[in-house]
C-alpha positions in Angstrom: -75.6 -26.1 80.9 -73.9 -23.2 82.7 -71.0 -23.3 80.3 -73.3 -23.1 77.3 -75.1 -20.1 78.8 -71.9 -18.4 79.6 -70.7 -19.0 76.0 -73.8 -17.5 74.6 -73.4 -14.4 76.8 -69.8 -14.0 75.7 -70.8 -14.4 72.0 -73.7 -11.9 72.4 -71.4 -9.3 74.1 -68.8 -9.7 71.4 -71.3 -9.2 68.7 -72.7 -6.1 70.5 -69.2 -4.6 70.8 -68.6 -5.2 67.1 -71.9 -3.6 66.1 -71.3 -0.6 68.4 -67.8 0.0 67.2 -68.9 -0.3 63.6 -71.7 2.3 64.1 -69.2 4.7 65.7 -66.7 4.3 62.8 -64.2 2.1 64.6 -64.4 -0.6 62.1 -61.6 -0.7 59.5 -62.3 1.5 56.5 -61.5 0.5 53.0 -60.9 2.5 49.8 -62.2 1.1 46.6 -59.9 1.5 43.6 -60.8 0.6 40.0 -57.8 -1.1 38.4 -57.4 -1.4 34.7 -54.8 -4.0 33.6 -53.8 -3.6 30.0 -51.8 -6.5 28.7 -49.0 -6.2 26.2 -49.1 -8.0 22.8 -47.4 -11.4 23.1 -48.0 -14.8 21.6 -49.4 -17.5 23.8 -52.2 -18.3 26.3 -54.0 -15.9 28.6 -52.0 -14.3 31.4 -52.3 -15.1 35.0 -52.0 -12.0 37.1 -51.9 -11.6 40.9 -52.3 -8.3 42.7 -50.8 -8.4 46.1 -50.3 -6.1 49.1 -46.6 -6.1 50.1 -45.8 -4.9 53.6 -43.0 -2.4 54.4 -40.6 -5.4 55.0 -41.1 -6.6 51.4 -43.3 -9.6 52.5 -46.6 -10.6 51.1 -49.5 -9.6 53.3 -52.7 -10.0 51.3 -54.0 -11.1 47.9 -56.2 -8.4 46.4 -57.0 -9.9 43.0 -56.3 -12.9 40.9 -56.8 -12.9 37.1 -57.1 -16.6 36.2 -59.5 -19.0 37.9 -57.8 -22.4 37.3 -56.0 -23.3 40.5 -53.8 -25.9 38.7 -51.8 -23.0 37.1 -51.3 -20.9 40.3 -48.0 -22.6 41.0 -46.7 -20.7 37.8 -46.7 -17.6 40.0 -44.1 -19.0 42.5 -43.4 -16.0 44.7 -47.1 -15.5 45.5 -47.9 -19.3 45.6 -45.0 -20.1 47.9 -45.9 -17.2 50.2 -49.6 -17.3 50.6 -51.3 -18.8 47.5 -51.8 -22.2 48.9 -53.9 -20.8 51.8 -55.3 -17.6 50.3 -59.0 -17.0 50.5 -59.8 -16.2 46.8 -63.6 -16.2 46.8 -64.8 -13.1 45.1 -61.4 -11.8 44.0 -60.8 -13.9 40.9 -61.5 -13.2 37.3 -61.0 -15.0 34.0 -57.6 -14.9 32.2 -57.1 -12.2 29.6 -55.2 -12.8 26.4 -52.6 -10.9 24.5 -53.4 -7.2 24.1 -56.6 -7.6 26.2 -57.8 -5.6 29.2 -59.2 -6.5 32.5 -61.0 -4.3 35.0 -61.1 -5.1 38.7 -62.1 -3.3 41.8 -59.5 -3.5 44.6 -60.5 -3.0 48.2 -57.6 -1.6 50.2 -57.6 -1.1 53.9 -57.1 2.6 54.6 -54.5 1.9 57.3 -52.1 0.6 54.7 -52.1 3.7 52.5 -49.2 6.1 53.0 -47.5 3.6 55.4 -44.8 2.1 53.2 -46.9 -0.7 51.7 -46.7 -1.5 47.9 -48.9 -3.1 45.3 -47.3 -5.8 43.3 -48.6 -7.3 40.0 -47.1 -10.7 39.4 -47.6 -12.3 35.9 -47.2 -15.6 34.2 -48.1 -17.0 30.8 -47.9 -20.8 30.1 -44.6 -21.7 28.4 -43.7 -17.9 27.9 -42.3 -16.8 31.3 -42.9 -15.3 34.6 -42.4 -11.8 36.0 -42.4 -11.5 39.8 -42.6 -7.7 39.7 -44.2 -6.9 36.4 -45.5 -3.8 38.0 -44.8 -2.6 41.6 -45.3 0.8 43.2 -45.8 2.5 46.6 -49.3 2.5 47.9 -49.8 6.2 48.6 -52.6 8.7 48.1 -51.1 10.0 44.9 -50.7 6.6 43.3 -54.4 5.7 43.9 -55.0 7.7 40.7 -52.0 6.8 38.6 -50.7 4.9 35.6 -47.8 2.5 35.9 -45.9 0.8 33.0 -45.3 -2.9 33.1 -42.0 -4.7 32.5 -43.4 -8.1 31.2 -46.8 -9.2 30.1 -48.5 -6.0 31.4 -48.3 -3.0 29.2 -49.7 -0.7 31.9 -51.9 -0.6 35.0 -54.2 2.4 35.6 -55.8 3.1 39.0 -58.7 5.3 39.7 -60.0 5.8 43.3 -63.8 5.6 43.6 
């Protein structure tokens, strides 16, 4: 019984510290960025797109958005899938596929501590039986680029960001 009481005290203290630090602004802050993904004209099925945060060492750190909700096709984005896709928490960050010439609008939540620190945003794309582009769009995550337009090299015509 004493262990259970001690555990409750530890949990209560931890929650209190979390609430106090959040009220004083110590909780991580995030920037919301509207992200328009304009696809190029191509023949074929809808495109699967993954937007990932890449750390300064060039490694995947976080999945910010997935365009395409059928998990059975995620393996067609091999760099992402092999790095973190199998264990990624995707609830709330997925949207339907978009076809040739279509547009998709997403809101990306980016931890402020990652901006201007050498991180990048990577847009990885795949279309069934048409190909795969590991870095269809990739650019430095800095203050200037949070309101920018970036040309794609594969299935993406361009990506436009607008900080909210």
